[in-house]
GUVOFI-720383 format. One record per residue: residue number from 1; x, y, z of N, C-alpha, C, O in turn. Coordinates in steps of 0.05 Angstrom, whole numbers, plus 5000, padded with zeros to 4 digits. Atoms other than C-alpha are relative to their C-alpha. Layout:
BEGIN
site num: NUM, nX: X, nY: Y, nZ: Z, caX: X, caY: Y, caZ: Z, cX: X, cY: Y, cZ: Z, oX: X, oY: Y, oZ: Z
...
This chain:
BEGIN
site num: 1, nX: 5007, nY: 4987, nZ: 5025, caX: 5298, caY: 4483, caZ: 5356, cX: 4977, cY: 5020, cZ: 5007, oX: 4957, oY: 5013, oZ: 5020
site num: 2, nX: 5020, nY: 4979, nZ: 4995, caX: 5257, caY: 4549, caZ: 5358, cX: 4975, cY: 4996, cZ: 4983, oX: 4977, oY: 4987, oZ: 4960
site num: 3, nX: 5025, nY: 5002, nZ: 5015, caX: 5184, caY: 4549, caZ: 5337, cX: 4992, cY: 5027, cZ: 4988, oX: 4971, oY: 5029, oZ: 4976
site num: 4, nX: 5007, nY: 4973, nZ: 5010, caX: 5185, caY: 4624, caZ: 5320, cX: 5003, cY: 5000, cZ: 4969, oX: 5022, oY: 4988, oZ: 4958
site num: 5, nX: 4999, nY: 4999, nZ: 5029, caX: 5170, caY: 4638, caZ: 5247, cX: 5020, cY: 5022, cZ: 4991, oX: 5021, oY: 5043, oZ: 5003
site num: 6, nX: 4982, nY: 4980, nZ: 5011, caX: 5223, caY: 4674, caZ: 5207, cX: 4985, cY: 5019, cZ: 4983, oX: 4963, oY: 5012, oZ: 4974
site num: 7, nX: 5014, nY: 4981, nZ: 5018, caX: 5204, caY: 4737, caZ: 5168, cX: 4994, cY: 4988, cZ: 4972, oX: 4973, oY: 4994, oZ: 4961
site num: 8, nX: 5004, nY: 5012, nZ: 5027, caX: 5213, caY: 4698, caZ: 5103, cX: 4977, cY: 4981, cZ: 5001, oX: 4961, oY: 4980, oZ: 4982
site num: 9, nX: 5022, nY: 5019, nZ: 4998, caX: 5166, caY: 4644, caZ: 5127, cX: 4973, cY: 5014, cZ: 5003, oX: 4953, oY: 5005, oZ: 4992
site num: 10, nX: 5025, nY: 4984, nZ: 4997, caX: 5114, caY: 4695, caZ: 5148, cX: 4991, cY: 5011, cZ: 4973, oX: 4968, oY: 5011, oZ: 4966
site num: 11, nX: 5007, nY: 4989, nZ: 5027, caX: 5118, caY: 4728, caZ: 5079, cX: 4989, cY: 4979, cZ: 4982, oX: 4969, oY: 4983, oZ: 4968
site num: 12, nX: 5010, nY: 5022, nZ: 5017, caX: 5110, caY: 4661, caZ: 5044, cX: 4972, cY: 4992, cZ: 5008, oX: 4955, oY: 4987, oZ: 4990
site num: 13, nX: 5026, nY: 5008, nZ: 4991, caX: 5050, caY: 4643, caZ: 5087, cX: 4979, cY: 5021, cZ: 4991, oX: 4957, oY: 5013, oZ: 4982
site num: 14, nX: 5018, nY: 4979, nZ: 5009, caX: 5017, caY: 4710, caZ: 5072, cX: 4995, cY: 4999, cZ: 4970, oX: 4973, oY: 5002, oZ: 4961
site num: 15, nX: 5002, nY: 5002, nZ: 5028, caX: 5032, caY: 4703, caZ: 4999, cX: 4983, cY: 4976, cZ: 4991, oX: 4966, oY: 4978, oZ: 4973
site num: 16, nX: 5015, nY: 5025, nZ: 5006, caX: 5004, caY: 4632, caZ: 4997, cX: 4971, cY: 5004, cZ: 5007, oX: 4953, oY: 4995, oZ: 4992
site num: 17, nX: 5028, nY: 4995, nZ: 4992, caX: 4941, caY: 4655, caZ: 5034, cX: 4987, cY: 5018, cZ: 4979, oX: 4964, oY: 5014, oZ: 4971
site num: 18, nX: 5010, nY: 4983, nZ: 5021, caX: 4932, caY: 4711, caZ: 4983, cX: 4994, cY: 4985, cZ: 4974, oX: 4975, oY: 4990, oZ: 4961
site num: 19, nX: 5003, nY: 5016, nZ: 5024, caX: 4941, caY: 4662, caZ: 4927, cX: 4975, cY: 4982, cZ: 5002, oX: 4960, oY: 4980, oZ: 4983
site num: 20, nX: 5024, nY: 5017, nZ: 4996, caX: 4888, caY: 4615, caZ: 4956, cX: 4975, cY: 5017, cZ: 4997, oX: 4956, oY: 5008, oZ: 4984
site num: 21, nX: 5024, nY: 4983, nZ: 5002, caX: 4839, caY: 4673, caZ: 4963, cX: 4995, cY: 5007, cZ: 4971, oX: 4973, oY: 5006, oZ: 4961
site num: 22, nX: 5003, nY: 4992, nZ: 5028, caX: 4852, caY: 4696, caZ: 4891, cX: 4990, cY: 4977, cZ: 4984, oX: 4973, oY: 4980, oZ: 4966
site num: 23, nX: 5010, nY: 5023, nZ: 5015, caX: 4842, caY: 4626, caZ: 4865, cX: 4971, cY: 4994, cZ: 5006, oX: 4955, oY: 4986, oZ: 4989
site num: 24, nX: 5028, nY: 5004, nZ: 4991, caX: 4778, caY: 4620, caZ: 4905, cX: 4981, cY: 5019, cZ: 4987, oX: 4957, oY: 5013, oZ: 4985
site num: 25, nX: 5018, nY: 4980, nZ: 5013, caX: 4751, caY: 4683, caZ: 4872, cX: 5000, cY: 4996, cZ: 4970, oX: 4987, oY: 5012, oZ: 4956
site num: 26, nX: 5000, nY: 5005, nZ: 5029, caX: 4764, caY: 4654, caZ: 4802, cX: 5020, cY: 5017, cZ: 4985, oX: 5020, oY: 5017, oZ: 4961
site num: 27, nX: 4980, nY: 4984, nZ: 5013, caX: 4822, caY: 4702, caZ: 4788, cX: 5022, cY: 4982, cZ: 4990, oX: 5028, oY: 4961, oZ: 5002
site num: 28, nX: 4977, nY: 5015, nZ: 5010, caX: 4881, caY: 4678, caZ: 4748, cX: 5023, cY: 5008, cZ: 5019, oX: 5033, oY: 5030, oZ: 5018
site num: 29, nX: 4980, nY: 4995, nZ: 4979, caX: 4933, caY: 4672, caZ: 4804, cX: 5026, cY: 5008, cZ: 4987, oX: 5041, oY: 5024, oZ: 5000
site num: 30, nX: 4975, nY: 4993, nZ: 5013, caX: 4991, caY: 4678, caZ: 4755, cX: 5001, cY: 5030, cZ: 4992, oX: 5022, oY: 5042, oZ: 4989
site num: 31, nX: 5001, nY: 4972, nZ: 5009, caX: 4968, caY: 4748, caZ: 4735, cX: 4993, cY: 5019, cZ: 5023, oX: 4992, oY: 5043, oZ: 5018
site num: 32, nX: 5008, nY: 4982, nZ: 4978, caX: 4949, caY: 4775, caZ: 4804, cX: 5022, cY: 5018, cZ: 5008, oX: 5046, oY: 5012, oZ: 5005
site num: 33, nX: 4981, nY: 4981, nZ: 4991, caX: 4984, caY: 4835, caZ: 4831, cX: 5011, cY: 4991, cZ: 5027, oX: 4997, oY: 4978, oZ: 5042
site num: 34, nX: 4989, nY: 5007, nZ: 4974, caX: 5032, caY: 4824, caZ: 4889, cX: 4986, cY: 5017, cZ: 5022, oX: 4976, oY: 5039, oZ: 5017
site num: 35, nX: 5012, nY: 4985, nZ: 4978, caX: 5004, caY: 4845, caZ: 4957, cX: 5013, cY: 5027, cZ: 5004, oX: 5036, oY: 5031, oZ: 4998
site num: 36, nX: 4991, nY: 4972, nZ: 4997, caX: 5010, caY: 4919, caZ: 4972, cX: 5025, cY: 5001, cZ: 5018, oX: 5043, oY: 5016, oZ: 5012
site num: 37, nX: 4976, nY: 5001, nZ: 4981, caX: 5059, caY: 4904, caZ: 5030, cX: 5025, cY: 4993, cZ: 4984, oX: 5046, oY: 5006, oZ: 4989
site num: 38, nX: 4976, nY: 5007, nZ: 5015, caX: 5107, caY: 4871, caZ: 4981, cX: 5008, cY: 5022, cZ: 4981, oX: 5032, oY: 5027, oZ: 4978
site num: 39, nX: 4994, nY: 4977, nZ: 5018, caX: 5102, caY: 4929, caZ: 4932, cX: 5014, cY: 5022, cZ: 5015, oX: 5034, oY: 5034, oZ: 5006
site num: 40, nX: 4988, nY: 4978, nZ: 4984, caX: 5118, caY: 4979, caZ: 4987, cX: 5028, cY: 4992, cZ: 5009, oX: 5047, oY: 5008, oZ: 5007
site num: 41, nX: 4974, nY: 5009, nZ: 4992, caX: 5175, caY: 4937, caZ: 5014, cX: 5021, cY: 5001, cZ: 4978, oX: 5043, oY: 5010, oZ: 4982
site num: 42, nX: 4982, nY: 4999, nZ: 5024, caX: 5206, caY: 4931, caZ: 4944, cX: 5008, cY: 5029, cZ: 4994, oX: 5031, oY: 5034, oZ: 4988
site num: 43, nX: 4994, nY: 4972, nZ: 5006, caX: 5200, caY: 5006, caZ: 4933, cX: 5019, cY: 5012, cZ: 5021, oX: 5037, oY: 5027, oZ: 5014
site num: 44, nX: 4983, nY: 4989, nZ: 4979, caX: 5231, caY: 5023, caZ: 5000, cX: 5029, cY: 4989, cZ: 4998, oX: 5048, oY: 5004, oZ: 5001
site num: 45, nX: 4974, nY: 5012, nZ: 5004, caX: 5288, caY: 4974, caZ: 4989, cX: 5015, cY: 5013, cZ: 4977, oX: 5038, oY: 5020, oZ: 4979
site num: 46, nX: 4988, nY: 4987, nZ: 5023, caX: 5301, caY: 5004, caZ: 4920, cX: 5009, cY: 5029, cZ: 5007, oX: 5031, oY: 5037, oZ: 4999
site num: 47, nX: 4993, nY: 4973, nZ: 4992, caX: 5301, caY: 5074, caZ: 4949, cX: 5025, cY: 5000, cZ: 5017, oX: 5043, oY: 5016, oZ: 5013
site num: 48, nX: 4977, nY: 5001, nZ: 4983, caX: 5350, caY: 5056, caZ: 5004, cX: 5025, cY: 4992, cZ: 4985, oX: 5046, oY: 5003, oZ: 4991
site num: 49, nX: 4977, nY: 5007, nZ: 5016, caX: 5396, caY: 5023, caZ: 4954, cX: 5009, cY: 5024, cZ: 4984, oX: 5033, oY: 5028, oZ: 4980
site num: 50, nX: 4993, nY: 4977, nZ: 5017, caX: 5393, caY: 5085, caZ: 4910, cX: 5014, cY: 5022, cZ: 5015, oX: 5026, oY: 5039, oZ: 5003
site num: 51, nX: 4987, nY: 4979, nZ: 4984, caX: 5417, caY: 5129, caZ: 4968, cX: 5030, cY: 4995, cZ: 5002, oX: 5045, oY: 5014, oZ: 5009
site num: 52, nX: 4972, nY: 5007, nZ: 5000, caX: 5484, caY: 5092, caZ: 4964, cX: 5014, cY: 5008, cZ: 5026, oX: 5036, oY: 5019, oZ: 5026
site num: 53, nX: 4988, nY: 4995, nZ: 4975, caX: 5496, caY: 5100, caZ: 5038, cX: 4998, cY: 5029, cZ: 5010, oX: 5006, oY: 5035, oZ: 5033
site num: 54, nX: 5004, nY: 4972, nZ: 4991, caX: 5480, caY: 5175, caZ: 5041, cX: 4979, cY: 5000, cZ: 5022, oX: 4962, oY: 4983, oZ: 5023
site num: 55, nX: 5019, nY: 4998, nZ: 4978, caX: 5443, caY: 5196, caZ: 5103, cX: 4972, cY: 5006, cZ: 4990, oX: 4968, oY: 5023, oZ: 4973
site num: 56, nX: 5028, nY: 4996, nZ: 5007, caX: 5368, caY: 5191, caZ: 5097, cX: 4986, cY: 5009, cZ: 5026, oX: 4986, oY: 4994, oZ: 5046
site num: 57, nX: 5014, nY: 4990, nZ: 4976, caX: 5327, caY: 5233, caZ: 5146, cX: 4970, cY: 5002, cZ: 4994, oX: 4962, oY: 5009, oZ: 4972
site num: 58, nX: 5029, nY: 4997, nZ: 5001, caX: 5253, caY: 5233, caZ: 5159, cX: 4987, cY: 4982, cZ: 4978, oX: 4968, oY: 4990, oZ: 4965
site num: 59, nX: 5010, nY: 5019, nZ: 5020, caX: 5241, caY: 5172, caZ: 5114, cX: 4971, cY: 4993, cZ: 5006, oX: 4955, oY: 4991, oZ: 4987
site num: 60, nX: 5027, nY: 5007, nZ: 4994, caX: 5177, caY: 5155, caZ: 5151, cX: 4980, cY: 5020, cZ: 4989, oX: 4961, oY: 5013, oZ: 4975
site num: 61, nX: 5018, nY: 4979, nZ: 5010, caX: 5143, caY: 5221, caZ: 5136, cX: 5000, cY: 5002, cZ: 4970, oX: 4980, oY: 5006, oZ: 4957
site num: 62, nX: 4997, nY: 4999, nZ: 5029, caX: 5170, caY: 5221, caZ: 5065, cX: 4983, cY: 4978, cZ: 4986, oX: 4969, oY: 4983, oZ: 4967
site num: 63, nX: 5015, nY: 5022, nZ: 5012, caX: 5141, caY: 5152, caZ: 5050, cX: 4970, cY: 5004, cZ: 5003, oX: 4954, oY: 5000, oZ: 4984
site num: 64, nX: 5029, nY: 4995, nZ: 4997, caX: 5073, caY: 5170, caZ: 5080, cX: 4990, cY: 5021, cZ: 4981, oX: 4968, oY: 5018, oZ: 4970
site num: 65, nX: 5009, nY: 4979, nZ: 5018, caX: 5070, caY: 5233, caZ: 5039, cX: 4999, cY: 4990, cZ: 4971, oX: 4981, oY: 4997, oZ: 4956
site num: 66, nX: 5000, nY: 5011, nZ: 5027, caX: 5089, caY: 5195, caZ: 4975, cX: 4977, cY: 4981, cZ: 4995, oX: 4967, oY: 4978, oZ: 4973
site num: 67, nX: 5021, nY: 5020, nZ: 5003, caX: 5036, caY: 5142, caZ: 4988, cX: 4972, cY: 5013, cZ: 5001, oX: 4953, oY: 5004, oZ: 4988
site num: 68, nX: 5026, nY: 4988, nZ: 4994, caX: 4979, caY: 5187, caZ: 5011, cX: 4986, cY: 5011, cZ: 4974, oX: 4963, oY: 5005, oZ: 4969
site num: 69, nX: 5013, nY: 4988, nZ: 5024, caX: 4967, caY: 5226, caZ: 4946, cX: 4990, cY: 4980, cZ: 4980, oX: 4967, oY: 4982, oZ: 4972
site num: 70, nX: 5011, nY: 5019, nZ: 5019, caX: 4962, caY: 5167, caZ: 4899, cX: 4978, cY: 4982, cZ: 5012, oX: 4959, oY: 4974, oZ: 4998
site num: 71, nX: 5021, nY: 5015, nZ: 4986, caX: 4920, caY: 5130, caZ: 4951, cX: 4973, cY: 5015, cZ: 4997, oX: 4953, oY: 5004, oZ: 4990
site num: 72, nX: 5024, nY: 4984, nZ: 5002, caX: 4870, caY: 5187, caZ: 4952, cX: 4989, cY: 5001, cZ: 4971, oX: 4965, oY: 4999, oZ: 4966
site num: 73, nX: 5007, nY: 4999, nZ: 5028, caX: 4870, caY: 5193, caZ: 4876, cX: 4987, cY: 4974, cZ: 4990, oX: 4966, oY: 4974, oZ: 4977
site num: 74, nX: 5010, nY: 5026, nZ: 5010, caX: 4859, caY: 5119, caZ: 4863, cX: 4974, cY: 4992, cZ: 5013, oX: 4956, oY: 4982, oZ: 5000
site num: 75, nX: 5026, nY: 5007, nZ: 4987, caX: 4804, caY: 5110, caZ: 4915, cX: 4979, cY: 5018, cZ: 4989, oX: 4956, oY: 5009, oZ: 4984
site num: 76, nX: 5019, nY: 4982, nZ: 5011, caX: 4769, caY: 5172, caZ: 4889, cX: 4992, cY: 4992, cZ: 4972, oX: 4968, oY: 4994, oZ: 4965
site num: 77, nX: 5006, nY: 5010, nZ: 5027, caX: 4773, caY: 5146, caZ: 4818, cX: 4983, cY: 4975, cZ: 5001, oX: 4965, oY: 4971, oZ: 4986
site num: 78, nX: 5015, nY: 5025, nZ: 4996, caX: 4748, caY: 5078, caZ: 4842, cX: 4971, cY: 5006, cZ: 5007, oX: 4952, oY: 4992, oZ: 4999
site num: 79, nX: 5027, nY: 4992, nZ: 4992, caX: 4688, caY: 5114, caZ: 4871, cX: 4987, cY: 5020, cZ: 4980, oX: 4967, oY: 5032, oZ: 4986
site num: 80, nX: 5010, nY: 4982, nZ: 5021, caX: 4678, caY: 5154, caZ: 4807, cX: 4995, cY: 5028, cZ: 5010, oX: 4975, oY: 5041, oZ: 5003
site num: 81, nX: 5001, nY: 4973, nZ: 4990, caX: 4690, caY: 5219, caZ: 4844, cX: 4981, cY: 5005, cZ: 5024, oX: 4979, oY: 5027, oZ: 5034
site num: 82, nX: 5018, nY: 4998, nZ: 4977, caX: 4640, caY: 5205, caZ: 4900, cX: 5017, cY: 5002, cZ: 5026, oX: 5027, oY: 4982, oZ: 5036
site num: 83, nX: 4983, nY: 4996, nZ: 4977, caX: 4677, caY: 5236, caZ: 4959, cX: 4989, cY: 4987, cZ: 5026, oX: 5004, oY: 4978, oZ: 5043
site num: 84, nX: 5012, nY: 5013, nZ: 4976, caX: 4628, caY: 5209, caZ: 5011, cX: 5008, cY: 4970, cZ: 5001, oX: 5016, oY: 4960, oZ: 5021
site num: 85, nX: 4993, nY: 5029, nZ: 5001, caX: 4640, caY: 5137, caZ: 4988, cX: 5030, cY: 4996, cZ: 5003, oX: 5039, oY: 4978, oZ: 5017
site num: 86, nX: 4971, nY: 5002, nZ: 4998, caX: 4715, caY: 5148, caZ: 4981, cX: 5009, cY: 5003, cZ: 5030, oX: 5026, oY: 4989, oZ: 5039
site num: 87, nX: 4994, nY: 4996, nZ: 4971, caX: 4718, caY: 5175, caZ: 5053, cX: 4993, cY: 4975, cZ: 5016, oX: 5008, oY: 4967, oZ: 5034
site num: 88, nX: 5008, nY: 5025, nZ: 4986, caX: 4680, caY: 5113, caZ: 5077, cX: 5021, cY: 4978, cZ: 4996, oX: 5028, oY: 4965, oZ: 5015
site num: 89, nX: 4980, nY: 5021, nZ: 5007, caX: 4729, caY: 5067, caZ: 5041, cX: 5026, cY: 5005, cZ: 5015, oX: 5039, oY: 4986, oZ: 5025
site num: 90, nX: 4975, nY: 4993, nZ: 4987, caX: 4788, caY: 5104, caZ: 5070, cX: 4999, cY: 5001, cZ: 5031, oX: 5019, oY: 5001, oZ: 5044
site num: 91, nX: 5003, nY: 5000, nZ: 4971, caX: 4759, caY: 5105, caZ: 5140, cX: 5005, cY: 5028, cZ: 5012, oX: 5013, oY: 5030, oZ: 5035
site num: 92, nX: 4997, nY: 4973, nZ: 4991, caX: 4762, caY: 5181, caZ: 5146, cX: 4974, cY: 5015, cZ: 4994, oX: 4957, oY: 5006, oZ: 4979
site num: 93, nX: 5023, nY: 4984, nZ: 5006, caX: 4710, caY: 5236, caZ: 5146, cX: 5002, cY: 5014, cZ: 4973, oX: 5024, oY: 5016, oZ: 4962
site num: 94, nX: 4999, nY: 4986, nZ: 5026, caX: 4691, caY: 5272, caZ: 5082, cX: 5015, cY: 5026, cZ: 5003, oX: 5030, oY: 5033, oZ: 4984
site num: 95, nX: 4986, nY: 4975, nZ: 4995, caX: 4718, caY: 5336, caZ: 5112, cX: 5031, cY: 4995, cZ: 5000, oX: 5046, oY: 5011, oZ: 4988
site num: 96, nX: 4972, nY: 5007, nZ: 5000, caX: 4785, caY: 5303, caZ: 5124, cX: 5010, cY: 4993, cZ: 4972, oX: 5032, oY: 5001, oZ: 4964
site num: 97, nX: 4994, nY: 5007, nZ: 5028, caX: 4785, caY: 5275, caZ: 5054, cX: 5004, cY: 5026, cZ: 4984, oX: 5023, oY: 5028, oZ: 4969
site num: 98, nX: 4998, nY: 4975, nZ: 5015, caX: 4772, caY: 5344, caZ: 5025, cX: 5025, cY: 5016, cZ: 5008, oX: 5038, oY: 5027, oZ: 4991
site num: 99, nX: 4976, nY: 4986, nZ: 4991, caX: 4828, caY: 5374, caZ: 5068, cX: 5025, cY: 4987, cZ: 4988, oX: 5043, oY: 5001, oZ: 4979
site num: 100, nX: 4977, nY: 5014, nZ: 5011, caX: 4877, caY: 5321, caZ: 5045, cX: 5002, cY: 5004, cZ: 4970, oX: 5024, oY: 5006, oZ: 4959
site num: 101, nX: 5000, nY: 4995, nZ: 5029, caX: 4857, caY: 5330, caZ: 4972, cX: 5011, cY: 5027, cZ: 4994, oX: 5027, oY: 5031, oZ: 4976
site num: 102, nX: 4990, nY: 4973, nZ: 5003, caX: 4870, caY: 5404, caZ: 4979, cX: 5031, cY: 5002, cZ: 5006, oX: 5045, oY: 5016, oZ: 4992
site num: 103, nX: 4971, nY: 5000, nZ: 4992, caX: 4938, caY: 5392, caZ: 5014, cX: 5017, cY: 4989, cZ: 4977, oX: 5039, oY: 4998, oZ: 4973
site num: 104, nX: 4984, nY: 5013, nZ: 5022, caX: 4960, caY: 5348, caZ: 4955, cX: 4993, cY: 5012, cZ: 4973, oX: 5002, oY: 5001, oZ: 4953
site num: 105, nX: 5007, nY: 4986, nZ: 5025, caX: 4930, caY: 5395, caZ: 4903, cX: 4987, cY: 4981, cZ: 4980, oX: 4993, oY: 4981, oZ: 4956
site num: 106, nX: 5014, nY: 5019, nZ: 5017, caX: 4884, caY: 5340, caZ: 4877, cX: 4972, cY: 5011, cZ: 4994, oX: 4957, oY: 4998, oZ: 4980
């Protein structure tokens, strides 16, 4: 019998770990948001199903472009418009943040 974890087992373990952390922080575990990874996986699965077998090209770049703009907007809002703090949270320089905001017309 193999001791390697199945992808489903790994997902359950991560989910359970997130649940334990949220309970430890006093959050209501029943109302917590699913981990970001699960949200992305669900969205990609839904997109692939919606293509109904049509050829999909450059999916990687498309997903990154779709995720980047709302990520920048949400982190900037979280920082109440403070670009220096937002750049720190994102792990990029303020100049890079400003360039990306301009690219996405934010």
